[in-house]
C-alpha positions as CSV (number, residue, x, y, z in Angstrom):
1,M,-6.2,-21.6,25.0
2,K,-5.9,-23.5,21.6
3,T,-8.1,-20.9,20.0
4,S,-6.0,-18.0,21.2
5,L,-2.8,-19.7,20.2
6,S,-4.1,-20.4,16.7
7,T,-5.4,-16.8,16.4
8,I,-1.9,-15.5,17.3
9,L,-0.3,-17.7,14.8
10,I,-2.7,-16.6,12.0
11,F,-2.1,-13.0,13.1
12,L,1.7,-13.3,12.9
13,S,1.6,-15.1,9.5
14,C,-0.6,-12.3,8.1
15,L,1.9,-9.8,9.5
16,S,4.9,-11.5,7.9
17,F,3.1,-11.7,4.6
18,G,2.2,-8.1,4.6
19,L,5.7,-6.9,5.5
20,A,7.2,-8.9,2.6
21,Q,5.5,-6.6,0.0
22,K,7.9,-4.0,-1.4
23,Q,5.8,-2.4,-4.2
24,Y,4.2,1.0,-4.0
25,K,1.4,2.5,-6.0
26,A,1.7,6.1,-7.3
27,K,-0.9,8.7,-8.2
28,V,0.6,11.6,-10.0
29,V,-1.4,14.8,-10.4
30,M,-0.2,16.9,-13.3
31,L,-0.3,20.7,-13.6
32,D,-3.2,20.3,-16.1
33,K,-5.2,18.3,-13.5
34,K,-4.7,15.0,-15.4
35,V,-4.1,12.0,-13.0
36,I,-1.8,9.1,-13.8
37,K,-2.0,6.0,-11.6
38,G,0.2,3.0,-11.6
39,L,3.1,1.1,-10.0
40,F,5.9,3.4,-8.8
41,Y,8.8,2.1,-10.9
42,H,11.8,4.4,-10.8
43,V,12.9,8.0,-10.1
44,D,15.9,9.9,-11.4
45,E,17.1,13.5,-11.9
46,K,14.8,13.9,-15.0
47,G,11.5,12.6,-13.6
48,I,9.4,9.7,-12.5
49,Y,8.8,6.4,-14.2
50,I,5.5,4.6,-13.7
51,L,4.1,1.3,-14.9
52,P,0.5,2.4,-15.6
53,N,-2.5,0.5,-14.3
54,N,-4.0,0.1,-17.8
55,V,-1.1,-2.0,-19.2
56,R,-2.5,-5.0,-21.1
57,W,-0.5,-8.1,-21.6
58,D,-0.6,-10.2,-24.9
59,L,0.5,-13.7,-24.0
60,K,0.5,-14.8,-27.6
61,N,3.1,-12.3,-28.7
62,E,6.2,-12.2,-26.6
63,E,7.3,-8.8,-28.0
64,N,4.2,-7.1,-26.6
65,N,4.9,-8.4,-23.1
66,K,7.5,-5.8,-22.3
67,P,6.3,-3.3,-19.7
68,Q,5.4,0.1,-21.2
69,I,6.9,2.3,-18.6
70,K,5.6,5.9,-18.7
71,F,8.0,8.7,-18.0
72,I,6.7,11.9,-16.3
73,D,8.9,15.0,-16.3
74,Y,9.2,16.9,-13.1
75,R,8.2,20.1,-14.9
76,S,4.7,18.8,-15.5
77,I,4.0,17.3,-12.0
78,K,2.0,19.1,-9.3
79,R,1.7,16.4,-6.6
80,V,2.7,12.8,-6.1
81,Y,0.8,10.4,-3.8
82,I,2.6,7.2,-2.8
83,K,0.8,4.2,-1.1
84,R,2.0,0.8,-0.3
85,R,0.5,-1.8,-2.7
86,G,-1.7,-4.2,-0.7
87,G,-1.7,-1.9,2.3
88,V,-5.5,-1.9,2.7
89,G,-5.6,-5.7,2.8
90,V,-2.7,-5.9,5.2
91,G,-4.5,-3.4,7.4
92,I,-7.7,-5.3,7.4
93,M,-6.0,-8.6,8.2
94,L,-4.0,-7.0,11.1
95,G,-7.1,-5.3,12.4
96,L,-9.1,-8.6,12.2
97,G,-6.4,-10.4,14.1
98,A,-6.3,-7.7,16.8
99,S,-10.1,-7.5,17.1
100,I,-10.4,-11.3,17.4
101,L,-7.8,-11.2,20.3
102,V,-9.5,-8.3,22.0
103,G,-13.0,-9.7,21.4
104,K,-12.0,-13.1,22.8
105,A,-10.4,-11.5,25.9
106,V,-13.5,-9.3,26.5
107,S,-16.0,-12.2,25.9
108,D,-14.1,-14.5,28.3
109,K,-14.5,-11.9,31.1
110,Q,-18.3,-11.9,30.8
111,K,-20.3,-14.1,33.2
112,N,-23.1,-14.8,30.8
113,S,-21.9,-16.6,27.6
114,L,-24.6,-14.9,25.5
115,T,-23.4,-11.5,26.6
116,G,-19.8,-12.5,25.9
117,L,-20.8,-13.7,22.4
118,G,-22.6,-10.4,21.8
119,M,-19.6,-8.4,22.9
120,F,-17.3,-10.5,20.6
121,F,-19.5,-9.7,17.6
122,V,-19.7,-6.0,18.5
123,I,-15.9,-5.7,18.7
124,L,-15.1,-7.9,15.7
125,P,-15.8,-5.4,12.9
126,I,-14.0,-2.5,14.6
127,G,-10.5,-3.8,13.9
128,P,-10.8,-4.5,10.2
129,L,-12.5,-1.2,9.6
130,T,-9.8,0.7,11.5
131,G,-7.0,-1.3,9.8
132,G,-8.4,-0.7,6.3
133,V,-8.6,3.0,6.9
134,I,-5.0,3.1,8.2
135,G,-3.8,0.9,5.4
136,S,-5.3,3.2,2.7
137,H,-3.3,6.2,3.9
138,S,-1.1,7.8,1.1
139,K,2.0,10.0,1.5
140,E,1.7,13.2,-0.3
141,F,4.6,15.0,-2.0
142,E,4.1,18.5,-3.4
143,L,6.5,19.5,-6.1
144,K,8.1,22.9,-6.1
145,K,9.9,24.0,-9.2
146,D,13.4,25.0,-7.9
147,S,16.3,22.6,-8.4
148,T,17.0,21.9,-4.7
149,A,13.3,21.0,-4.1
150,I,13.5,18.6,-7.1
151,Q,16.6,17.0,-5.7
152,S,15.0,16.7,-2.3
153,L,11.9,15.1,-3.8
154,E,14.1,12.6,-5.7
155,I,15.9,11.6,-2.5
156,K,12.6,11.2,-0.7
157,L,11.0,9.1,-3.5
158,K,14.0,6.9,-3.9
159,K,13.0,4.6,-1.0
160,Y,9.6,3.9,-2.7
161,E,11.2,2.7,-5.9
162,W,10.2,-0.8,-7.1
163,Y,13.2,-3.1,-6.3
164,Q,13.6,-4.3,-9.9
165,A,14.0,-0.7,-11.2
166,K,17.7,-0.6,-10.3
167,E,18.5,-1.5,-14.0
168,S,18.6,1.2,-16.7
169,T,15.1,2.4,-17.7
170,E,16.1,3.6,-21.2
């Protein structure tokens, strides 16, 4: 009983940690097939702002520590993929917690303790694998070039904005 209770507590703490994250990663595919990846920062009527993955910080020079936000105009975008930052890790942790609970329940039902232990170790990797696959899922947004489609895309992408991007980006 103690093991099940501690497993449930670990599962719930992992769940609360995972739900606290509010950042999204973006992968923008351009019309010329170029791909830009980074943190989805801001969206407005002109385009998308991304903090690229290749940003390097210089801790000795404070002036260089300002984020170099990249602006991408809607006219040059073909597709945008949005994925929650840390979603794979959260999926793996949730799957691990669920598979421990299921494995423990199944192994407790077995008459032979060796068979129960074997069943536990067979079930254990299924949860993290499934959770990792589910956590790696990206939402795809295709961009059509008319103005109503751009406004619709802007409204859809607004909820994935990084919470600190509410300030002016210029």
